[in-house]
C-alpha positions in Angstrom: 26.9 -17.6 -13.2 23.7 -17.3 -11.3 22.9 -13.7 -12.4 24.1 -14.4 -16.0 21.6 -17.3 -16.2 18.8 -15.1 -14.8 19.6 -12.3 -17.3 19.6 -14.7 -20.2 16.3 -16.2 -19.1 14.8 -12.7 -18.6 15.9 -11.6 -22.0 14.6 -14.8 -23.8 11.3 -14.9 -21.9 10.7 -11.2 -22.6 11.3 -11.7 -26.3 9.0 -14.6 -26.4 6.3 -12.7 -24.5 6.6 -9.7 -26.8 6.6 -11.9 -29.9 3.4 -13.6 -28.9 1.6 -10.9 -26.9 1.7 -8.0 -29.4 0.4 -10.0 -32.4 -2.2 -11.5 -30.1 -3.3 -8.1 -28.9 -3.5 -6.8 -32.4 -5.6 -9.8 -33.4 -7.9 -9.2 -30.4 -8.3 -5.5 -31.5 -9.1 -6.5 -35.0 -11.6 -9.1 -33.8 -13.4 -6.4 -31.6 -13.6 -4.1 -34.7 -14.9 -6.9 -36.9 -17.5 -7.8 -34.2 -18.7 -4.1 -34.0 -19.1 -3.7 -37.7 -20.7 -7.1 -38.1 -23.4 -6.1 -35.7 -23.8 -2.8 -37.6 -24.2 -4.8 -40.9 -26.8 -7.1 -39.4 -28.7 -4.1 -38.1 -28.6 -2.4 -41.5 -29.5 -5.5 -43.5 -32.6 -6.0 -41.2 -34.1 -2.9 -43.0 -33.6 -4.5 -46.4 -37.0 -6.3 -46.6 -38.9 -3.1 -45.7 -37.1 -1.0 -48.2 -37.6 -3.6 -50.9 -41.4 -3.5 -50.3 -42.1 0.2 -49.8 -40.5 3.6 -49.7 -43.3 5.2 -47.8 -41.8 7.6 -45.4 -44.1 6.7 -42.5 -43.6 3.0 -42.9 -39.8 3.5 -43.1 -39.9 5.7 -40.0 -41.7 3.0 -38.1 -39.3 0.3 -39.3 -36.3 2.6 -38.4 -37.7 3.2 -34.9 -38.1 -0.6 -34.4 -34.6 -1.3 -35.5 -33.1 1.3 -33.1 -31.9 -0.3 -29.9 -31.4 1.2 -26.5 -33.1 4.4 -27.5 -30.0 5.6 -29.3 -30.2 7.4 -32.6 -27.5 5.5 -34.4 -29.3 4.7 -37.7 -30.5 6.7 -40.6 -32.1 6.0 -44.0 -31.4 7.8 -47.2 -33.5 7.2 -50.3 -32.4 9.3 -53.3 -35.0 11.2 -55.4 -36.2 9.6 -58.5 -39.3 9.0 -60.7 -40.8 12.2 -59.5 -40.4 11.2 -55.8 -38.4 13.4 -53.5 -35.4 12.2 -51.5 -36.2 10.6 -48.1 -33.9 11.3 -45.1 -34.7 9.6 -41.8 -32.6 9.6 -38.7 -29.5 11.5 -37.9 -27.1 11.4 -40.8 -23.4 11.8 -40.0 -22.1 11.9 -43.5 -23.0 14.7 -46.0 -25.5 13.8 -48.7 -23.0 14.0 -51.4 -21.1 10.9 -50.1 -24.3 8.9 -49.9 -25.0 9.2 -53.6 -23.4 6.6 -55.7 -22.8 4.1 -52.9 -22.8 0.7 -54.5 -21.2 -1.5 -51.9 -20.9 -1.6 -48.1 -18.2 0.8 -46.8 -16.9 2.3 -43.6 -16.2 6.0 -43.1 -14.6 7.6 -40.1 -16.7 10.4 -38.4 -16.2 12.3 -35.2 -16.5 10.0 -32.2 -16.5 6.8 -34.2 -17.3 5.3 -37.7 -20.4 4.7 -39.8 -21.3 1.6 -41.7 -23.0 2.4 -45.1 -25.1 -0.5 -46.4 -26.6 0.0 -49.9 -30.1 -1.6 -50.5 -31.7 -1.6 -54.0 -35.3 -0.4 -53.8 -35.8 -0.4 -57.6 -33.8 -1.0 -60.7 -32.7 2.6 -60.8 -32.7 3.6 -57.2 -30.5 2.4 -54.3 -31.2 3.4 -50.8 -28.4 3.7 -48.2 -28.7 2.6 -44.5 -26.2 4.4 -42.3 -25.3 2.8 -38.9 -23.2 4.8 -36.5 -20.6 2.7 -34.6 -19.1 4.6 -31.6 -15.3 4.3 -31.0 -16.0 2.7 -27.6 -17.9 -0.1 -29.2 -15.1 -0.7 -31.7 -12.6 -1.0 -28.9 -14.9 -2.8 -26.4 -12.9 -5.4 -24.5 -9.5 -4.6 -26.1 -8.1 -2.8 -23.1 -9.1 -5.6 -20.8 -7.5 -8.1 -23.2 -4.3 -6.1 -23.3 -4.2 -5.9 -19.5 -4.7 -9.7 -19.2 -2.0 -10.3 -21.8 0.4 -8.0 -20.0 -0.4 -9.7 -16.7 0.2 -13.1 -18.2 3.4 -12.0 -19.8 4.7 -10.4 -16.6 3.8 -13.6 -14.7 5.6 -15.7 -17.2 8.7 -13.5 -17.0 8.7 -13.6 -13.2 8.1 -17.3 -13.1 10.9 -17.9 -15.6 13.3 -15.7 -13.6 12.4 -17.6 -10.4 13.0 -20.9 -12.1 16.3 -19.7 -13.6 17.3 -18.4 -10.2 16.6 -21.7 -8.6 18.5 -23.5 -11.3 21.3 -21.0 -10.9 21.5 -21.6 -7.2 21.6 -25.3 -7.8 24.5 -24.8 -10.1 26.3 -22.1 -8.1 26.2 -23.7 -4.7 28.3 -26.7 -5.6 30.7 -24.3 -7.4 30.9 -22.1 -4.3 31.5 -25.1 -2.1 34.2 -26.2 -4.4 35.8 -22.7 -4.3 35.6 -22.6 -0.5 37.1 -26.0 -0.2 39.9 -25.0 -2.5 40.6 -21.9 -0.3 40.6 -24.1 2.8 42.9 -26.6 1.3 45.2 -23.8 0.2 45.2 -22.4 3.8 46.3 -25.8 5.1 43.0 -27.2 6.2 43.6 -30.6 4.8 40.3 -32.0 6.0 38.4 -29.9 3.5 36.2 -31.9 1.2 33.3 -31.2 -1.2 29.9 -32.9 -1.2 29.6 -34.8 -4.5 26.3 -33.4 -5.7 24.8 -31.0 -8.2 25.0 -31.0 -12.0 27.1 -33.8 -13.6 30.0 -31.6 -14.5 30.3 -30.1 -11.0 29.8 -33.5 -9.4 32.7 -34.8 -11.4 34.7 -31.7 -10.4 33.9 -32.4 -6.7 35.0 -36.1 -7.1 38.3 -35.0 -8.8 38.9 -32.3 -6.0 38.3 -34.8 -3.2 40.6 -37.3 -4.9 43.2 -34.6 -5.3 42.8 -33.6 -1.6 43.2 -37.2 -0.5 46.4 -37.6 -2.5 47.8 -34.3 -1.1 47.0 -35.4 2.4 48.6 -38.8 1.8 51.7 -37.3 0.2 52.1 -34.7 3.0 51.5 -37.4 5.7 54.0 -39.7 4.0 56.6 -36.9 3.9 56.1 -36.0 7.5 56.1 -39.6 8.7 59.2 -40.2 6.6 61.0 -37.2 8.2 59.8 -38.1 11.7 60.7 -41.8 11.3 64.1 -41.1 9.9 64.8 -38.6 12.6 63.4 -41.0 15.2 65.7 -43.8 14.0 68.6 -41.5 14.5 67.8 -41.0 18.2 68.6 -44.6 19.2 72.1 -44.6 17.7 72.6 -41.1 19.1 71.8 -42.4 22.6 74.5 -45.0 22.1 76.9 -42.4 20.9 76.1 -40.2 23.8 76.7 -43.1 26.2 79.9 -44.0 24.5 81.0 -40.3 24.5 80.4 -40.2 28.2 83.0 -43.0 28.6 85.7 -41.2 26.7 86.9 -39.5 29.8 88.3 -36.0 29.9 90.0 -34.1 27.2 89.3 -31.6 24.4 88.4 -34.2 21.9 86.1 -36.1 24.2 84.4 -32.8 25.2 84.0 -31.8 21.6 82.5 -35.2 20.8 80.0 -34.9 23.7 79.0 -31.4 22.6 78.5 -32.5 19.0 76.4 -35.4 20.1 74.2 -33.2 22.2 73.8 -30.6 19.4 72.9 -33.4 17.0 70.3 -34.7 19.5 68.7 -31.3 19.7 68.5 -31.0 15.9 66.9 -34.4 15.6 64.4 -33.5 18.4 63.6 -30.3 16.5 63.0 -32.2 13.2 60.7 -34.7 15.0 58.8 -32.0 16.7 58.3 -30.1 13.5 57.1 -33.2 11.7 54.8 -34.2 14.5 53.3 -30.8 15.1 52.6 -30.3 11.4 50.7 -33.6 11.1 47.3 -32.9 9.6 44.2 -33.8 11.6 41.9 -34.8 8.8 39.8 -37.5 10.2 39.3 -39.8 13.2 40.8 -43.2 13.2 38.4 -45.7 11.7 37.5 -49.2 13.0 40.5 -51.5 13.0 43.0 -48.7 13.1 45.9 -48.9 15.6 48.4 -51.5 16.6 49.2 -54.3 19.0 50.9 -52.5 21.9 52.3 -55.8 23.3 54.0 -56.6 20.0 55.5 -53.1 19.7 56.7 -53.1 23.3 58.4 -56.5 22.9 60.1 -55.3 19.7 61.4 -52.1 21.2 62.5 -53.8 24.5 64.6 -56.3 22.5 66.7 -53.4 21.3 66.9 -51.5 24.6 67.5 -54.7 26.6 70.8 -55.2 24.7 71.9 -51.6 25.6 70.8 -52.1 29.2 72.9 -55.3 29.4 75.9 -53.3 28.3 75.3 -50.8 31.2 74.4 -53.4 33.8 70.7 -52.4 34.1 68.1 -54.8 35.3 65.0 -54.8 33.0 61.5 -56.2 33.5 58.6 -56.4 31.0 55.2 -57.4 32.1 51.7 -57.7 30.4 53.0 -58.3 26.9 52.3 -62.0 26.7 48.9 -61.5 24.9 47.7 -59.0 22.2 46.7 -55.6 23.4 45.0 -53.5 20.7 45.1 -49.7 21.1 43.9 -46.9 18.7 47.4 -45.6 18.1 49.6 -45.9 15.1 52.5 -48.4 15.4 55.1 -45.7 14.6 53.7 -43.3 17.2 53.7 -45.9 20.0 57.3 -46.9 19.1 58.4 -43.2 19.1 56.8 -42.7 22.5 58.5 -45.7 24.0 61.8 -44.9 22.6 61.5 -41.3 23.9 60.7 -42.6 27.5 63.4 -45.3 27.5 65.9 -42.8 26.0 65.1 -40.5 28.9 65.8 -43.3 31.3 69.3 -43.9 29.8 69.9 -40.2 29.5 68.9 -39.1 33.0 69.8 -42.0 35.2 73.3 -43.4 36.0 74.5 -46.7 34.6 73.2 -49.8 36.5 69.8 -48.2 37.2 67.0 -50.7 36.7 63.8 -49.9 34.8 60.6 -51.7 33.9 57.8 -51.5 31.4 54.3 -52.8 32.4 51.1 -53.1 30.4 47.7 -53.7 31.6 44.4 -53.5 29.7 40.8 -52.9 31.0 37.5 -52.8 29.3 37.9 -49.4 27.8 41.5 -48.3 28.7 45.1 -49.5 28.5 47.8 -48.4 30.9 51.5 -48.4 30.0 53.9 -47.8 32.8 57.6 -46.9 32.3 59.4 -46.8 35.7 63.0 -46.7 36.8 65.0 -46.8 40.0 66.8 -43.6 39.4 66.9 -40.3 41.4 63.4 -39.3 40.3 62.1 -36.0 39.1 62.0 -33.1 41.6 59.2 -31.2 39.9 56.9 -33.5 37.8 54.7 -30.5 36.8 57.6 -28.7 35.2 58.7 -31.9 33.5 55.3 -32.2 31.9 55.5 -28.6 30.6 55.2 -28.2 26.9 57.7 -26.5 24.7 60.6 -28.2 26.5 62.9 -27.6 23.6 62.8 -23.9 24.4 64.9 -24.6 27.5 62.3 -24.6 30.3 63.9 -25.6 33.6 63.0 -29.0 34.9 61.7 -30.4 31.6 62.9 -33.8 30.5 62.9 -32.9 26.8 60.8 -33.7 23.8 60.0 -37.3 24.9 57.2 -36.4 27.3 55.6 -34.1 24.7 55.5 -36.9 22.2 54.0 -39.3 24.8 51.4 -36.7 25.8 50.3 -36.2 22.3 49.9 -39.9 21.8 47.7 -40.3 24.9 45.6 -37.3 24.4 44.8 -38.3 20.8 42.8 -41.1 22.3 41.2 -39.1 25.1 43.7 -40.3 27.7 46.5 -38.5 29.6 50.0 -38.9 31.0 51.0 -38.5 34.6 54.4 -38.6 36.4 54.9 -39.9 39.8 57.2 -42.0 42.0 57.6 -45.7 41.2 57.9 -48.6 43.5 61.5 -49.0 42.2 62.3 -45.7 44.0 62.6 -43.5 40.9 60.3 -42.0 38.3 57.1 -43.5 37.0 55.5 -42.3 33.7 52.0 -43.6 33.4 50.3 -43.5 29.9 46.5 -43.8 30.0 45.1 -44.8 26.5 41.4 -44.7 25.9 39.9 -47.5 23.8 36.4 -46.2 23.2 37.4 -43.7 20.5 36.3 -40.6 22.3 38.2 -37.3 21.7 40.5 -35.6 24.2 37.8 -33.3 25.6 35.4 -36.2 26.1 38.1 -38.3 27.6 38.8 -35.6 30.2 35.2 -35.2 31.0 34.9 -39.0 31.5 37.7 -39.3 34.0 35.4 -38.8 37.0 33.2 -41.8 36.5 36.2 -43.9 35.5 38.0 -43.2 38.7 37.2 -46.6 40.3 38.4 -48.5 37.3 41.6 -46.5 37.1 42.3 -47.1 40.7 41.7 -50.8 40.1 44.2 -50.9 37.2 46.8 -48.9 39.2 46.4 -51.2 42.2 47.0 -54.2 40.0 50.3 -52.6 38.8 51.4 -51.8 42.3 51.2 -55.5 43.2 53.3 -56.6 40.3 56.0 -53.9 39.7 58.8 -55.3 41.8 61.8 -56.4 39.8 62.9 -60.0 39.9 
């Protein structure tokens, strides 16, 4: 588009320059010719009074010498014979005598090196003298070459200027189109955060608006599909945990073993679906002001469900720090999925009757959520925190910790595993509230060490079960 616009402008400007410059150059050439012959006419007419008074050769010679300018011999006088007087020829004549006889009006004749102006002047009723003025070719074309050079320079300048303007206009039109193409490629490659600045010509601006609207809708549709798949699969994990616990109580036998194997396989498939949906979640923009959820409300809601299952298994449960709102920059569904993953691990990896607790404490710029139990604990916490647990890495507790890690790191926080005061495992979720990214959150851990120790010490004084 850019080069097409430049070519069109070049062609149009060239035609305009040619259409005006050539006629103007011809007019200038004609004006120079007219000026040269007008001067010749004035010079020839200046001898008219002398010729009308006398035809004396000496007087005419003096008048001719006076009329000559610059010492150049450009003029001549021819008086034909008549009345007994011989013909008079003064000056250098460039036309043969035969062409001077019978001249009755001013004429121009070409001669070698230029032209001559023939001016007839009546000296009597029967005799007409002819004044010949030589006009060199250089005088006829004086200033024409300069005028043509100036016209050519002006024309070239106009062409270059128009091409430059067309190029700038082309860039202004092409850049938004290129950005639109680049964003379309990025969107096609899965970069769902690709957007186009809404600037440029009206048509391209409207195209950018339409593209951004389409991209937003695509992101929203994909996010809805992923969240739907993850939420549906996540909802299956809770009844699957109940089925697994019930299957464990079936005792021995082929049917019971087949049931337990089927439940375990179904759990793995559900974990795979959740992982796929969560991993494919597009990172298009940071959470804006007001985004997130009330952690206390979500924890109370999920603990209502898990408390009923704990009561069936004879587990003691304690919840602390959820009596007032605790806002965190995490989506409600993600926090619920993380809690269910951790509590599901408690039920999955500890024997019946094992107590557990969930504690929440908030500081100025961070919130800590602790999930602890009185089970046998984890021998190798580092292996348990390893990613890719679904690939069968030894010592990993499964998909749950990966979901929890992703939630914490999305706010700039982290997850640690240690020993709880209950005697078992303690999973500590550190959630940043200042909206900084994961890298910034990790860099900021050093100067927040004192506050973290203060929050942890507060937990350590209040984590004993009733």
